[in-house]
C-alpha positions in Angstrom: -6.6 -26.6 64.1 -2.9 -27.4 63.9 -0.6 -25.0 62.0 0.8 -26.3 58.8 4.4 -25.2 58.5 5.6 -24.8 55.0 8.9 -26.1 53.7 9.6 -28.6 56.5 11.1 -32.0 55.7 9.4 -34.0 58.4 9.9 -37.5 56.9 13.6 -37.7 57.7 13.0 -36.7 61.4 10.0 -39.0 61.8 11.9 -41.9 60.3 14.9 -41.1 62.5 12.8 -40.9 65.6 11.2 -44.2 64.7 14.7 -45.7 64.5 15.5 -44.2 67.9 12.5 -45.9 69.5 13.2 -49.1 67.6 16.8 -49.2 68.7 15.8 -48.7 72.4 13.0 -51.3 72.2 15.2 -53.8 70.4 18.0 -53.4 73.0 15.5 -53.9 75.8 14.1 -57.0 74.0 17.6 -58.4 73.5 18.5 -57.8 77.1 15.5 -59.6 78.4 16.0 -62.6 76.0 19.7 -62.9 76.8 19.0 -62.7 80.5 16.5 -65.6 80.3 18.9 -67.5 78.1 21.6 -67.2 80.7 19.4 -68.4 83.7 20.4 -71.8 85.0 16.7 -72.9 84.7 16.9 -72.5 80.9 17.0 -75.9 79.1 20.4 -76.6 77.7 19.0 -77.8 74.4 16.6 -74.9 74.0 18.2 -72.0 72.2 15.1 -70.0 71.5 15.9 -67.3 74.0 19.4 -67.1 72.6 18.1 -66.7 69.0 15.7 -64.0 70.1 18.4 -62.2 71.9 20.6 -62.2 68.8 17.6 -61.0 66.7 17.0 -58.1 69.1 20.6 -57.0 69.1 20.8 -57.1 65.3 17.6 -55.1 65.0 19.1 -52.7 67.4 22.2 -52.4 65.1 20.2 -51.8 62.0 18.1 -49.2 63.8 21.3 -47.4 64.9 22.6 -47.3 61.3 19.2 -46.0 60.3 19.4 -43.2 62.9 22.9 -42.3 61.6 21.7 -42.2 57.9 18.7 -40.0 58.8 20.8 -37.6 60.8 23.5 -37.2 58.2 20.8 -36.7 55.5 19.4 -33.8 57.6 22.9 -32.3 58.1 24.0 -32.8 54.5 20.8 -31.2 53.1 20.9 -28.3 55.6 17.4 -29.0 57.0 17.6 -26.2 59.6 14.1 -26.9 60.8 15.9 -29.5 63.0 17.5 -28.1 66.1 20.6 -30.3 65.8 21.4 -29.2 62.2 20.7 -25.5 63.1 22.9 -25.6 66.2 26.0 -27.3 64.8 26.2 -26.7 61.1 25.9 -24.1 58.4 25.8 -24.0 54.6 29.4 -22.9 54.2 30.8 -26.0 55.9 32.4 -28.5 53.6 31.2 -32.1 53.6 33.9 -33.4 55.9 32.9 -30.9 58.6 29.3 -31.9 58.1 30.5 -35.4 59.0 32.2 -34.1 62.1 29.0 -32.2 62.8 27.4 -35.6 63.4 29.1 -35.8 66.8 29.5 -32.1 67.5 26.6 -32.1 70.0 25.8 -34.4 72.9 23.2 -36.4 71.1 25.6 -37.2 68.2 28.2 -38.2 70.8 25.8 -40.7 72.3 24.9 -42.0 68.9 28.6 -42.6 68.2 29.0 -44.4 71.5 25.9 -46.5 70.8 27.1 -47.4 67.3 30.5 -48.6 68.5 28.8 -50.7 71.3 26.6 -52.3 68.6 29.7 -53.1 66.5 31.5 -54.7 69.4 28.3 -56.6 70.4 28.1 -58.2 67.0 31.7 -59.2 67.1 31.0 -60.9 70.4 28.0 -62.7 69.0 30.4 -64.1 66.5 33.4 -64.8 68.7 32.2 -65.2 72.4 30.9 -68.8 72.0 30.1 -70.2 75.5 30.3 -66.7 76.9 27.8 -65.2 74.5 24.7 -65.4 76.8 26.0 -63.7 79.9 28.3 -61.3 78.1 25.7 -60.2 75.6 23.2 -59.6 78.5 25.5 -56.9 79.8 26.1 -55.5 76.3 22.4 -55.3 75.6 21.8 -53.6 79.0 24.4 -51.0 78.1 22.6 -50.3 74.8 19.3 -49.9 76.8 20.9 -47.3 79.1 22.6 -45.5 76.2 19.4 -45.6 74.2 17.5 -43.7 76.9 19.9 -40.8 76.4 18.6 -40.1 72.9 15.0 -41.2 73.2 13.7 -37.6 73.5 10.3 -38.5 74.8 8.2 -36.8 77.4 6.1 -38.6 80.0 4.1 -36.0 81.9 6.6 -33.4 83.1 9.5 -35.8 82.8 11.8 -35.8 79.7 13.7 -38.9 78.9 16.8 -38.2 76.7 17.4 -35.6 74.1 16.7 -36.6 70.5 18.8 -35.4 67.6 15.6 -35.2 65.6 14.0 -32.5 67.7 12.4 -29.8 65.6 13.7 -26.3 66.0 10.3 -24.9 66.7 9.8 -27.4 69.5 13.2 -26.6 71.0 13.1 -22.8 71.0 10.2 -20.6 71.9 9.6 -17.4 69.9 7.0 -15.6 67.9 8.7 -16.5 64.6 7.5 -20.1 65.0 3.9 -19.0 64.9 4.4 -18.1 61.3 3.7 -21.0 58.9 6.6 -19.7 56.7 9.1 -19.3 59.5 11.7 -21.2 57.5 11.8 -18.3 55.0 13.6 -16.4 57.8 16.1 -19.1 58.7 18.6 -19.0 55.9 21.5 -20.7 57.7 22.5 -22.5 60.9 24.6 -21.2 63.7 27.5 -23.1 62.3 30.4 -24.9 64.0 32.7 -23.3 66.5 35.7 -22.3 64.4 38.1 -24.0 66.8 36.4 -27.3 66.0 36.8 -26.8 62.2 39.9 -28.9 62.3 40.8 -32.3 60.9 41.2 -33.6 64.4 37.5 -33.1 65.0 36.9 -35.6 62.2 39.2 -38.4 63.5 39.6 -37.8 67.3 36.0 -38.3 68.5 35.4 -41.6 66.6 38.6 -43.1 68.1 37.8 -41.8 71.6 34.3 -43.1 71.5 35.5 -46.5 70.2 37.8 -46.6 73.2 35.0 -45.5 75.5 32.7 -48.2 74.1 35.3 -50.9 74.2 35.6 -50.8 78.0 32.2 -52.5 78.2 33.7 -55.8 76.9 36.1 -56.6 79.7 33.5 -55.4 82.1 30.9 -57.7 80.5 33.3 -60.7 80.8 34.0 -59.9 84.5 30.3 -59.7 85.2 29.7 -62.9 83.3 32.5 -64.7 85.2 31.1 -63.7 88.6 27.5 -64.2 87.6 28.1 -67.7 86.2 30.7 -68.6 88.9 33.3 -69.2 86.2 35.7 -67.2 88.2 38.9 -68.1 86.5 37.7 -68.8 82.9 36.9 -65.2 82.0 40.3 -63.8 82.6 42.2 -65.3 79.7 39.6 -64.3 77.1 39.1 -60.8 78.6 42.8 -59.8 78.5 42.9 -59.1 74.7 39.8 -57.0 74.9 41.1 -55.1 77.8 44.4 -54.5 76.0 42.4 -53.3 72.9 40.4 -50.9 75.1 43.7 -49.5 76.6 45.2 -49.1 73.2 42.3 -47.3 71.5 41.2 -45.2 74.5 44.9 -44.2 75.1 45.1 -43.3 71.4 42.0 -41.2 71.6 43.3 -39.3 74.6 46.6 -38.6 73.0 44.8 -37.5 69.8 43.0 -35.0 72.0 46.3 -33.8 73.4 47.7 -33.3 69.9 44.6 -31.5 68.9 44.9 -29.2 71.9 48.6 -28.7 71.1 48.0 -27.9 67.4 44.7 -26.1 67.5 43.8 -24.8 71.0 45.5 -22.1 73.0 46.5 -24.3 75.9 50.1 -23.3 75.4 50.9 -27.0 75.3 49.5 -30.5 75.1 47.8 -30.8 78.5 46.2 -28.2 80.8 44.8 -30.4 83.6 41.3 -29.2 82.7 38.6 -31.2 84.6 37.3 -32.7 81.4 40.9 -33.7 80.4 41.4 -35.3 83.8 38.1 -37.2 83.4 39.2 -38.7 80.1 42.1 -40.6 81.7 40.2 -41.9 84.9 39.2 -45.2 83.2 42.4 -45.6 81.2 44.6 -45.5 84.3 42.5 -48.0 86.1 42.2 -50.3 83.1 46.0 -50.3 82.6 46.3 -51.4 86.2 43.6 -54.0 85.7 45.4 -55.5 82.7 48.6 -56.0 84.6 46.8 -57.6 87.5 44.8 -59.8 85.2 48.1 -61.1 83.7 49.4 -61.7 87.3 46.3 -63.8 88.1 46.5 -65.7 84.9 50.2 -66.6 85.5 50.2 -67.1 89.3 46.6 -67.3 90.6 47.2 -64.3 92.9 45.3 -61.0 93.2 42.0 -62.2 91.7 39.8 -59.7 93.6 42.0 -56.8 92.7 42.0 -57.8 89.0 38.2 -58.2 89.0 37.5 -55.0 90.9 39.7 -52.8 88.7 38.2 -54.3 85.5 34.7 -53.5 86.8 35.6 -50.1 88.2 37.1 -49.0 84.8 33.7 -49.1 83.2 32.0 -47.4 86.1 34.6 -44.6 85.8 33.9 -44.2 82.1 30.3 -43.5 83.0 31.3 -41.2 85.7 33.6 -39.3 83.3 30.7 -38.9 80.9 28.6 -37.6 83.8 31.2 -35.0 84.6 31.6 -33.9 81.0 27.9 -34.0 79.9 25.8 -33.1 83.0 26.8 -29.5 83.2 28.2 -30.0 86.7 31.6 -28.7 85.5 30.2 -25.8 83.6 32.0 -23.2 85.8 35.3 -25.1 86.2 35.9 -26.4 82.6 35.8 -24.6 79.3 35.3 -28.0 77.6 32.3 -29.4 79.4 28.9 -29.7 77.7 25.9 -27.8 79.0 23.2 -29.8 80.7 20.6 -31.0 78.2 18.3 -32.2 81.1 20.3 -35.5 81.3 21.8 -34.9 84.7 19.7 -37.5 86.5 19.8 -40.0 83.6 23.6 -39.9 83.7 23.5 -40.3 87.5 21.2 -43.3 87.1 23.6 -44.7 84.4 26.5 -44.5 86.8 24.5 -46.1 89.6 23.3 -49.0 87.5 26.8 -50.2 86.7 28.1 -49.3 90.1 25.3 -51.4 91.7 26.1 -54.4 89.5 29.7 -54.1 90.5 29.0 -53.9 94.2 26.4 -56.7 94.2 28.5 -59.2 92.4 31.6 -58.5 94.4 29.8 -58.7 97.7 27.6 -61.7 96.8 30.5 -63.7 95.4 33.1 -62.7 97.9 33.3 -66.0 99.8 33.5 -68.0 96.6 36.2 -66.0 94.8 39.6 -67.8 94.2 41.5 -65.7 96.7 44.9 -67.2 97.6 45.9 -67.6 101.2 49.6 -67.6 100.4 51.3 -64.1 100.0 53.3 -63.4 96.9 57.1 -63.6 97.2 58.6 -60.1 97.6 61.1 -60.8 94.8 58.5 -61.9 92.3 57.1 -60.1 89.3 53.5 -60.5 90.4 54.1 -58.7 93.7 55.5 -55.6 92.1 53.0 -55.6 89.2 50.3 -55.6 91.9 52.1 -52.6 93.6 52.3 -50.8 90.2 48.5 -51.4 89.7 47.8 -50.0 93.1 49.8 -46.8 92.4 47.9 -46.4 89.0 44.7 -46.7 91.1 46.0 -44.1 93.6 46.9 -41.8 90.7 43.4 -42.0 89.4 41.9 -41.6 92.9 43.8 -38.3 93.4 42.5 -37.1 90.0 38.9 -38.1 90.8 38.9 -36.5 94.2 40.2 -33.1 93.1 38.4 -33.0 89.8 35.1 -33.8 91.5 35.2 -30.8 93.8 32.0 -29.3 92.0 30.3 -32.6 92.6 31.1 -32.6 96.3 29.9 -29.1 96.6 26.6 -30.0 94.9 26.1 -33.1 97.1 27.0 -31.7 100.4 26.3 -28.0 100.0 30.0 -27.1 100.6 32.0 -24.4 99.0 35.3 -26.2 98.4 37.6 -24.5 95.9 39.7 -26.3 93.3 43.4 -25.8 93.3 44.4 -22.1 92.6 47.3 -23.3 90.4 46.0 -26.6 88.9 49.0 -27.2 86.7 51.5 -27.0 89.6 49.2 -29.0 91.9 48.7 -31.9 89.4 52.2 -31.9 88.0 53.9 -32.4 91.3 51.5 -35.0 92.8 51.1 -37.0 89.6 54.8 -36.9 89.0 55.2 -38.6 92.3 53.0 -41.4 91.2 54.9 -41.5 87.8 58.2 -42.1 89.7 56.9 -45.4 91.2 55.1 -46.5 88.0 58.1 -45.8 85.8 60.6 -47.4 88.2 58.4 -50.5 88.4 58.0 -50.6 84.6 61.7 -51.1 84.5 62.9 -53.5 87.2 59.8 -55.8 87.1 61.0 -56.9 83.7 64.1 -58.5 85.5 61.8 -60.4 87.9 60.2 -63.8 87.2 56.8 -65.0 88.3 56.6 -66.8 91.7 60.4 -66.7 92.5 63.5 -64.9 91.3 67.2 -65.3 91.8 67.7 -62.3 94.2 71.4 -61.8 93.6 71.2 -61.8 89.9 68.2 -59.5 90.0 70.0 -56.9 92.2 73.1 -57.0 90.0 71.2 -56.6 86.8 68.9 -53.9 88.2 71.9 -51.9 89.6 73.8 -52.0 86.4 70.9 -50.7 84.3 70.0 -48.2 87.0 73.5 -46.7 87.0 73.5 -46.7 83.2 70.1 -44.9 83.2 71.4 -42.4 85.8 74.4 -41.5 83.6 72.2 -41.0 80.5 69.8 -39.0 82.6 72.6 -36.8 83.9 73.7 -35.9 80.4 70.1 -35.1 79.4 69.5 -33.1 82.5 72.7 -31.1 82.1 72.3 -30.5 78.3 68.7 -29.4 78.5 68.9 -27.3 81.7 66.4 -29.7 83.3 68.2 -29.5 86.6 66.5 -26.2 87.3 63.2 -27.9 87.8 61.6 -29.4 90.9 63.5 -32.4 92.3 60.6 -34.8 91.8 60.7 -34.1 88.0 64.4 -35.0 87.9 63.6 -38.3 89.7 60.8 -39.0 87.1 63.3 -38.4 84.3 65.8 -40.9 85.8 63.1 -43.5 86.2 61.7 -42.9 82.7 65.1 -43.4 81.1 65.6 -46.5 83.3 62.3 -47.8 81.9 63.6 -47.3 78.4 67.0 -49.0 78.9 65.7 -51.8 81.0 63.0 -52.7 78.5 65.5 -52.2 75.7 67.4 -55.1 77.2 64.3 -57.2 77.4 63.5 -56.3 73.8 66.9 -57.4 72.7 66.3 -60.8 74.5 63.0 -61.0 72.7 64.7 -60.6 69.3 67.0 -63.5 70.3 64.0 -65.8 70.8 61.9 -64.8 73.8 59.2 -63.4 71.6 56.5 -63.4 74.3 58.3 -60.6 76.0 58.3 -58.3 73.0 54.9 -56.7 73.3 55.3 -55.6 76.9 58.9 -54.4 76.3 57.9 -52.2 73.3 54.9 -50.8 75.2 57.0 -49.9 78.2 59.7 -48.3 76.0 57.0 -46.2 74.4 55.7 -45.3 77.9 59.2 -44.2 79.0 59.7 -42.1 75.8 56.3 -40.5 76.4 57.3 -39.5 79.9 60.7 -38.2 78.7 59.1 -36.2 75.9 56.4 -34.7 78.3 59.0 -33.8 80.9 61.4 -32.2 78.5 58.8 -30.3 76.4 56.8 -29.0 79.3 59.7 -28.6 81.7 62.2 -26.9 79.4 59.9 -25.0 77.1 61.0 -21.4 76.7 59.0 -18.3 75.9 61.0 -16.4 73.2 58.5 -13.5 73.0 60.1 -11.6 75.8 58.5 -8.2 76.4 61.3 -5.8 77.4 59.2 -2.6 77.0 57.4 -2.8 80.3 54.1 -2.1 78.4 51.1 -4.5 79.1 48.9 -5.3 76.2 46.6 -8.3 77.0 43.0 -8.9 76.0 40.5 -9.4 78.8 39.9 -13.0 77.7 43.7 -13.6 78.1 44.1 -11.8 81.4 45.8 -14.8 83.0 48.7 -14.4 80.5 52.0 -12.9 81.7 52.4 -9.5 79.9 56.2 -10.0 80.1 55.8 -13.0 77.7 53.8 -11.3 75.1 55.2 -8.9 72.5 53.5 -6.1 70.6 54.0 -6.1 66.8 52.8 -3.2 64.7 52.0 -4.1 61.1 55.0 -4.3 58.9 57.3 -3.2 61.8 59.8 -6.0 62.4 61.2 -6.6 65.9 63.9 -8.8 67.2 62.7 -11.8 69.2 65.4 -14.1 70.3 67.4 -15.2 67.3 64.5 -14.2 65.0 63.3 -11.0 63.3 59.5 -11.2 63.4 57.1 -9.2 61.4 53.3 -9.0 61.4 52.6 -8.6 57.7 48.8 -8.7 57.6 45.7 -10.8 58.0 43.6 -13.0 55.8 40.1 -14.3 56.1 39.6 -17.8 54.8 36.1 -19.1 55.4 35.5 -18.9 59.1 39.2 -18.4 59.9 40.8 -15.1 60.5 44.5 -15.8 60.0 47.3 -13.5 61.0 50.5 -13.7 59.0 53.7 -13.6 61.1 57.0 -13.8 59.2 60.0 -15.3 61.0 63.5 -14.7 59.8 66.5 -16.4 61.6 69.4 -14.0 61.2 73.0 -15.1 61.8 76.0 -12.9 61.0 73.8 -10.5 59.2 72.5 -13.2 56.8 69.0 -14.7 56.8 69.6 -18.5 57.3 65.9 -19.4 57.6 62.5 -17.8 56.8 59.0 -19.1 57.4 55.5 -17.8 58.0 53.1 -18.9 60.8 49.4 -18.1 60.6 47.7 -18.3 64.0 43.9 -18.0 63.8 41.8 -15.6 65.9 38.1 -15.9 66.7 36.5 -12.7 67.9 33.0 -12.6 69.5 31.0 -10.7 72.0 32.4 -13.0 74.7 36.0 -11.9 73.9 38.7 -13.4 71.8 40.0 -16.9 71.4 43.0 -18.0 69.5 44.2 -21.1 67.7 48.0 -21.4 67.4 50.2 -22.3 64.5 53.3 -24.3 64.9 56.5 -24.8 62.9 57.7 -28.3 63.4 61.4 -29.4 63.6 62.9 -32.7 64.4 64.0 -31.8 67.9 61.7 -28.8 68.7 58.6 -26.9 67.7 58.0 -23.1 67.4 54.5 -22.4 68.7 52.8 -19.0 68.2 49.4 -17.7 69.2 47.7 -14.3 69.4 46.7 -12.8 72.7 45.4 -9.4 71.5 44.7 -7.5 68.3 42.9 -4.4 67.1 42.4 -5.9 63.6 38.7 -6.8 63.1 38.8 -7.7 59.4 40.9 -7.4 56.4 40.7 -3.9 54.8 41.2 -3.2 51.1 44.8 -2.5 50.2 44.0 0.8 48.4 40.8 2.8 48.1 40.1 6.1 46.5 39.2 9.1 48.6 36.6 11.7 47.7 37.1 15.4 47.3 37.1 17.6 50.3 37.5 16.9 54.0 37.8 13.2 54.6 35.4 11.4 56.9 38.2 9.2 58.2 40.9 11.9 58.6 40.5 11.5 62.4 42.1 8.2 62.0 45.4 9.9 61.2 47.7 12.4 62.7 47.5 16.0 61.4 48.7 16.0 57.7 52.1 17.3 56.7 52.4 19.1 53.3 55.5 18.5 51.2 56.4 20.5 48.1 58.6 18.3 45.9 59.7 17.9 42.3 60.0 14.7 40.3 62.9 12.7 41.7 62.8 14.4 45.2 62.5 12.4 48.4 60.4 13.4 51.4 60.8 11.7 54.8 58.1 10.7 57.4 58.2 8.9 60.7 58.5 5.4 59.4 60.3 5.8 56.1 60.7 7.8 52.9 58.5 8.7 49.9 59.9 9.4 46.4 58.1 11.2 43.6 59.1 9.0 40.7 57.1 10.9 38.0 53.8 12.5 36.9 51.3 10.6 34.9 49.3 12.8 32.6 47.3 9.9 31.1 45.8 8.7 34.4 42.3 7.2 34.3 39.7 7.4 37.0 37.0 4.8 37.3 33.5 6.0 36.5 34.7 9.6 35.9 34.9 10.6 32.2 37.8 13.0 31.3 37.5 15.3 28.4 40.1 17.3 26.5 39.3 20.3 28.5 39.9 18.5 31.8 43.3 18.1 33.6 44.0 14.9 35.5 47.5 14.1 36.8 48.7 11.2 38.9 51.7 11.5 41.3 53.6 8.3 40.9 54.9 7.8 44.5 57.2 5.0 45.9 57.0 4.5 49.6 59.8 2.7 51.3 59.3 1.6 54.9 60.5 -1.2 57.2 62.4 -2.8 54.3 59.3 -3.0 52.0 58.4 -0.9 49.0 54.9 0.2 48.1 53.6 2.1 45.1 50.7 4.6 45.2 49.3 7.1 42.7 47.0 9.9 44.2 45.3 12.0 41.5 44.9 15.8 41.1 42.1 16.9 38.7 40.6 20.1 37.4 37.2 19.6 35.8 35.4 22.6 34.6 36.0 25.2 37.3 36.1 22.7 40.1 39.3 21.2 41.6 39.3 17.7 43.0 42.0 15.4 44.5 41.6 11.7 44.9 43.8 10.4 47.7 45.1 6.8 48.1 45.4 4.7 51.2 48.2 2.4 52.0 46.9 0.6 55.0 49.9 -1.7 55.1 52.1 1.3 55.6 49.6 3.2 57.8 49.5 6.1 55.3 47.0 8.1 53.2 48.5 10.3 50.4 46.8 13.2 48.7 48.0 15.2 45.6 46.6 18.6 46.5 48.4 21.2 44.3 50.4 21.8 41.2 53.0 24.6 41.7 54.3 25.9 38.3 57.8 27.1 38.0 59.6 29.5 35.7 60.3 26.5 33.5 58.8 23.1 33.2 61.7 21.6 35.0 61.2 23.9 38.0 57.6 22.8 38.6 56.7 21.2 41.9 53.6 19.5 43.4 52.2 19.4 46.9 51.7 16.1 48.5 49.8 15.8 51.8 51.0 12.9 54.0 48.5 11.5 56.5 50.1 9.0 58.9 48.3 6.8 61.4 49.4 7.3 65.0 51.1 4.4 66.6 48.0 3.9 68.8 45.8 3.4 65.7 48.1 1.3 63.6 47.1 -2.3 63.2 48.9 -4.5 65.7 48.9 -7.9 67.3 50.1 -9.0 70.7 51.5 -12.6 70.5 53.2 -15.2 72.5 55.8 -17.5 71.0 57.0 -20.7 72.8 59.7 -23.1 71.9 58.9 -26.7 72.8 62.1 -28.9 72.8 62.0 -32.6 72.1 58.1 -32.7 71.9 58.5 -35.4 69.2 59.7 -37.8 71.9 56.2 -37.6 73.4 54.4 -38.3 70.1 56.9 -41.0 69.1 56.6 -42.6 72.5 52.8 -42.7 72.1 53.1 -44.5 68.7 55.6 -47.0 70.1 53.3 -47.7 73.2 50.4 -48.3 70.9 52.5 -50.7 68.8 53.4 -52.5 72.1 49.7 -52.8 73.0 48.9 -54.3 69.6 51.8 -56.8 69.8 50.5 -57.8 73.3 46.9 -58.3 71.9 48.3 -60.7 69.2 50.1 -62.6 71.8 47.2 -62.9 74.2 44.9 -63.9 71.4 47.1 -67.0 71.0 46.4 -67.8 74.7 42.7 -67.6 74.0 42.9 -70.0 71.2 44.9 -72.4 73.3 42.3 -72.1 76.1 
């Protein structure tokens, strides 16, 4: 007899799993119907297959929405009997993080990808017209392959997909699940990784997955063009979709960079992590594809290259997903997902779309409109083709090196990735950037098919000299000349891109409107490169450790100790032009925030003051830190913690009990001071003044009668420019003597009022104060790193401008589609 488990909400999961199966079945049905509708043998007047294909795709869309509603209902209501809800959410999460919890795991990420593909497919049903049948065949096939990733069914010993509606008791083995009341013992979920509890988690993944999904549209048009032998027709209509994919995917990648810069401890916006590399494979190739598609549309040249790059970009997005989700990068990337048993499904997904690409290119090779005449050397199409090739080579380098774990798995080798990946990628990718940036500038002075060579050289030379002069000023003013020669060349070429396209934009304003989109996009690209070069190349560590001491947590052992300073609590130190003080810590929800005060001092006066609050996450695996950043117009101040002995926030004051204190070992040996009212006593970090004696002191939960004596010593502690008040108490109750000490954790002190020493007169009376001081080694401290990033806003501004350029180009190319 099956066990009846109490408290489970099975309807939501059963309904959600029904929608999973329905979505897969509807996608498969739609694919079959669209395929038969596309066959040449299908009667032209018979649209029954077409109608059935549309019906299947729309049912698929409704089922996907149903899946999303069921999953969010489970997350929102904290139904922890479901593995997905238990793994990625908790009761303390606000609603907006429950929304981001939807795509926190692999299954939710695939649901997001499937959803956006469904949205794009419905747009194509509405807009594709004569292209609908072949294009939607590919769209439906994509939904079939994606649908298998979340099926979560078992056939014999084989699992197909991982369902977000899997019950916890079916996912994890344990004696607790033999108890019908096991849910009584599961009060909360594991929660969300604190580093993901950030607003970027809410907006970055949806944008990135929209970009990922949108790559299928130009791929589908390329497949349709080859399949239907409409070799030239698909190019014009595919260009706007390809531009859209470039724009959205690029936005998603840059959002990830900004997230890393704002919230992760990369020490910058890019760390050349394998998963980061994989995110730009497809974008680089598709940008090259867009340029060559435009070349073919205007000149008839480079058809094969345009088609090949368009098809390859979608294959690469699948390969990127394989790298990130199969577990193959588990040991080389901190951002890769663990394997959910989808390794071979992801491999098959890559192979399906790779096989389609190879088959169509090989089978249609002889029929493709490949021109016999070579392009003119001084023509725009020739150099745009060269630029696309270099973008492809840039991607090829990233793929080869990032895939080292894959090569080791395939061939049993033991190849090692670069020991210094940042230096390796920076130098090689900068070499590709030189060519791409240079071409982004001077190709704008070329015309399609043929150019006036003399005029071209004069114009190019003028703007190149102008760019070199501007670059020289930038390089000298920022100290950029200290860097590797290749970065200086990239800087010159990037500035050249900006000024050359600035000239084209000025012409566009005068009436050549068609040139505006590309000019704005290239200006943005140039600014992005300039910002990246300056911020990464001239960033300076201002937390210079001059003591020679090394304090670095094991989880940060790769950090340079000379770039990390030790700050004891409430002990300011000079750091560059700032006085910096660690003033304490605060726990806010899942965040453990450390308050670091910065004061800019000039001529003895404080000209600026602000507080940064980096976050620290401590676990059994070590410590991770999220930075906090002070933003200025021309630079950022970036701070993160690399070590601390602070586990949690302690109370500011607490009463001690009578007798030997259990925590006295935390302090140095006490020092007794006999002082009168108004006297001052000194200790290592400051002074203590006895301001008065309070004979009306009250003690919590201890009644004081007329026969009892209770006196409070009103003490004022001045240390490190701060003043604290404390009132330890001396009490005689009956025949017993008690003292109630007070802790000042912020000052590293415990104070006890231990004796009243009567004098000849009332004025001569003194008291004994015992001062316990924490040793330096036990005082609360942080080790932190502070970096100044100059001109980082050029990078973000360049990104926005480049996106605007893409959008303007989409509007222009849409007009071409209407004309066609």
